[in-house]
N, C-alpha and C positions, 0 to 999 in steps of 0.2 A: 354578624354582618347583615344589613338589610339588603333587599333586592335593589333599592335605589343606589346604595353605595357600590354594589357590584356593577350596576349599569353604568355608573359614572366612570369606573375603572375601565370597563370595556370601551366606552366612548373615548376616553383618553388614549388608551393603547391603540385602538383602531385608527383614530385620527392621526396619531404620531406616525404609525407605520405607513399610512396612506400618503402623508406629506413627504416622508423620507424617500419612499419608493418612487413617488412622482418626481421628486427633484432628481433622483438618480437616473430615471428613465428619460425625462425631457432634457436633462443636462447632457446625457450621452447622445441623444438625438440631435440636439443643436450643435454639439461639438462635431459630429461626423458630417453634418451639412456644411458647417464652416470649413472643415478639413477638405472635403471634396471640392469646394469652391476656391480653395487657396493652393491646390496642388500645382506644381510647376514641372516642366519637363526635366527629367533627371540630368544633372550636370555631368555625370560620369557615363560615357558611352557604354561601358561594360554593364552598367545597371540597365540601360535600355536594351542591351542584347539579352539580358536575363528575363526580359518581359516587363520591366518596371515602366509603367506609363506616366507616373507622376510622383513627386516627392515633396516633402515639406520639412524644414528645419525649424525647431522652436526651442525656447528656453523657458523653464518653469521650475520653481521650487529649488533652485540651486543646481539644476542639471540641464543637459542638452538632450533633445529628443530628435530622432530622425525617422519620420514616417514615410513609408513607401506604399504605393498602390499599384498592383499588377494589372496589366491590360486583360489578362485572363487568369490562369492559375500559375503559381510559381513552379519552377522545375521540380521541386519536391515539397510535399506538405510537411509542416513542422509537426513534431510530436505533440505539442500542446497548442491548441487553437482556441482563442477566447471567443465566446459568443455573448451577444447582448440581447437577452430575451427575458430573463427573470425579473429585471427591473420593471418591464411592462406588465408581466403576468402578476407580479406582486401588487402593482398599483391597482389592477382590476379586482383582484381577490380581496384586498383590503378595503377597496371602495364598496364592493358588494356587502362585505361584513358591516361596514359603517352605515350603509343604507339600511340594512336590517336593524341595527341597534338603534339608530336615531329616528328613522322614519317608519319602518314596519312595526317595531315594538310600540310605537306611539301613533299608529295610523289614524286613530280617531281624532287626534288633534293636529297631526302634521300633514295628513293627506286628504282629510275630509273637510269640505266647506259646503254647508247646505246651500249657499248662494251660487255655487258652481256645479256641484254634483250631488247625486243622491246615493252615492256609494256607502256601504258599510265598510268597516276596516278591511275585511277580506276582499271586497270588490275593489277597493282603492289599491291594495297591494297587487292584485291581478292586473289592474290597469297600468300600474307602474312598470311591472315586468313586461307587459305587452308593448309599451312605448320603447323601452330599452332594447328588447330583443327585436321587435318589429323594425326599429330604425336600422339595425344592422342587416336584417333580411332584405329590406328594400335597397339599401346601399349595395349589398353584395350582388343582388340581382342586376342592378344597373351596371356594375363594374364587369359583370360577366356577359353582358348583352352586347350586340353590335355597336351600341352607342359608345362603348369604351374605346373604340378605335379612333374616336375624335376627342382628344383631351379637352378642348375648349367647350364643345357641346356638352360633354359629360359634366364639366365643372359648372356650366350654367344651370343644368338640370338639378345638380346637387345643391347649388346655392338656393334655387327656388324651393326645393323640397325641405331644405334645412330651415328656411324662413317659415314655411308652412308648419313645420314641426314646432317652432317657437310659438307661433300663434295658437296652434292646437293645444299645446301643453298648458298655456295660460288660460285657456277656456275650461280646462278639465280640473286642474289642481290649483290650490292656493299659490300665490306668487312665489313664496320661498321654495316650495316643493317644485313648482314649474321650472324655475331657473335651475335648480339643482338637477332635475331630470334632463334638462337640455344638455347640461355638462356631462351627465352620466351617459347619455345616449352617444354624444360625440366621443367621449373617452372609451366607451365600449367598442365603438367602430375602430378607433385607433389601435387598441390592444389586439382586437381580433384580426386587424390587418397584419399585425406582426405574427400572430399565431397561425392564421389560415394561409397567408400568401408569402410574407417576407421570409420567415424562418424556413418553411418548406422549400422555397427557392434557393436559400443558402445551403440547405442540406443537399439538394440536387447538384449544386455547384461543387460542393466538397466531394460528393460521391463520384461525379464525373472526373474531377481532378485526380482523385486517388486511383481511378481506373485508367487514367491517361486518355480519356475520351473528350470530345468537344462538348461544350455545354449548350443546351437549347437556349437561344437568346430570349425566348418568351419569359423565362424566369426573371431575368434582369429587367425586362420591359414592365412586367406586371409589378414587380417589387418597387421599381422606381415610381410608377404611377401611384401606388398606395403610399409610398413615403412622402410624395409631394402633397397628397391629400392630408396626411397626418400633420405635415408642417403647417398648413393653413387652418387646420382644426384646433391646433394647440392653444393659441391665446384665447379664442372664444370659449373653449372648454375650461381653461383656468379661470377666466372671469366668472363664468357661471358658477363655478365651485366656491369662489370667495364672495360672491354676491350676497350670500346669506347674512353677511354682516351689515348690509346696507338696505334697510327696510324701505327707505325713501326711493329706491330704484325698483326692487321687485314688487313693492306694494303700490306703485304709482298707477293711476288710471292708464289704460292702454299700455300696460307694462311690456307686452310682447313687442311693441314698436321699439322700445329702448333696448330690449334684449337683442333684437336684430341689428339695430344701429351700432351698438357697442361691439357686437360680434364682427360686423363688417370692418369696423375700425381696427379691431385686433388682427384680422386677416390682412388688412392693408399694411399694418406695421411689420408683419412677417414678410410681405412682398418686398418692402423696403430693405429689410435685412438681407434677404436672399439676393437682391440686386446688388447690394453693397458688397456682399461676399464675392460676387462674381466680378467685381470691379467696374460695374456699370450702374452706379447709384443715380437715382432720380429723386428729386425732392417731392414729386407729386403724390406718391403714396402716403408719405408722412403728412403732407398738407391736407390730403383728403381725410386721413384719420383724425387730425387735429380739428378740422371743421366739424366732423361728425361728433366728436366728443364735446365741442363747444355748443353745438345744437342741443345735445343731450343735457348738458349743464344748464342751459337756458330753459329748456322745456321742463326740467324737473325742479326749477327754483321754487322755494317755499312761497306760497300764496297767503298773504295775511287774511285772517278771517273777519276782520272788521273790529269795531269797538266791542269790548266785552263788559257785561254786567255781572259776570260770575264772580262770586266771592271766593276767597281762599278756603273758607270753611266748607262751601259747597263742593269745590274741587276735591278737597280732602275726603269729604263724605263719599263721593263717587268712588274714589280710589280705594277707600277702606272697604267698600262693599264689593267692588269688582276686581281689585288687583292684589290686595294685601294678603289674601289667602295663600298666595305664592311668594309675594315680595315682602316678606317679614323676616325678622331675626329668627323666629321659630315658625316656619310655614305650617299652616294647618291643612294645606292641600295634601291629599293622600299620596304617599310615595316620595315627597320632597323632604330632604333633610336640611337644605339650605336654600336661600333665595337664589333664583336663576341669575347667573353672572354676578352674584353678590349685590344685586340691586335691591335695596330695602326702601320701601315707600311708606313708612309708618308715620312720618311727621311732615308738616308743610316744608320744612327746610330740606329734608331728603328728597321730596318731590320736586322742589324748585331746582335742586342740584342736578336732577336728571331730566330737566325740562326739554332740552334739545333732542335727546334720544327718545324720550317719551312721546314727543310730538310725531317723530318719524314712525314709531311703532303704531301710534293711534291712527295716523293718516293712512298708513299702508294696510291697516286692519290685521297686521301680523299678530297683534296682541288684543285681547287674550287669545291664546292658541285655540283654534276651533270655536272661539267665543264661548267657552265652557261656562263662564260666569255670567253670561247674558248681558253684557254691556250693550246698551241701546244706542242707536244712531244719534239720538238727542244728547245722551250723556257723552258720547264720543265728541260731538261738536262742541259741547260745553267745555270739556277739558282742553281741546285744541284752542278755543277762543281764550281761555284763561292763560294758557301758555303764551299765545301771541300777544297778550296784553302785558307780558313781562313776568308771568307767573306771580302775579299779585292781585289784590282785589281790583275788580273792574270798576269803571265809573259809569 
């Protein structure tokens, strides 16, 4: 077995675990938000006398479910109490593993861009960790400051700092890594909210209930505040994670603007869902999100490069020199056993078939990674012009 083969398996297993854990965590989070917002006063007075504050009936999978939420603690704690925490923890741990496998193991190509930073691989990894950890430290400091007593003021400051982080990351890292780190920063904040605040608060609640003592209301207040933050961080974090598939977004000029705009759209979508769950839907959050996405689509539309005089032979010669060391049936680039994503560019027909994707990668400067093969700006422009001319000989 080669090191590359082992790396591919680590990538596959890490990515699969991260996606599955993330679905379980976010799915449970969305469900409980939905449940809380759909609870109704108990129909049975006896249930209310037992301390039940709300209930919900549901049907799913061929069975009926009856969920009840107590105003405080139940008269007696059950022998078995389910906790929802390992979904979040596994998402973070698998995400860090994946970050190490995909980005840190290939820091020279995935994190370093001479046009943006002068880091070596070790410096780039240190900067990555500093952004992720520093994001939580700043967030936690704000949430523990007097500012946290005013939810709206705190939300405004967090929104401004989150936008500043998007800008800063795009000045330090290549677009793909910058967007990924934005999502990793938000995701880390979300998981540590669970670990540092929400779960300790729930443990205090259980301990007090078991001892028959009243619960300090601060635990519920702090947990609720962090849960609300997590709700609005969710869709921006998910977008940032999947953005790696869309070079025309993360590689666009002023990519930080589009990262912020799409993140705001995601937060507005969550605003609408929360309002809908509460029975007070308004179309305006959705309208705002749709307008922001429309502006993004228009701003990122492909721009024709003008008439091309580049021949197919010239385009293929550039690709043969700068791209085929990786994108070949049998790659010659050290460590590669197969063409990345199965994209082979050894013939004009193969190149033409990948024209749309190739243009996005070229325009975003995502390829070649770290520009290891030395593709010049002139060659990049020639290839884009050839593709814009229909991937055929120019006139």
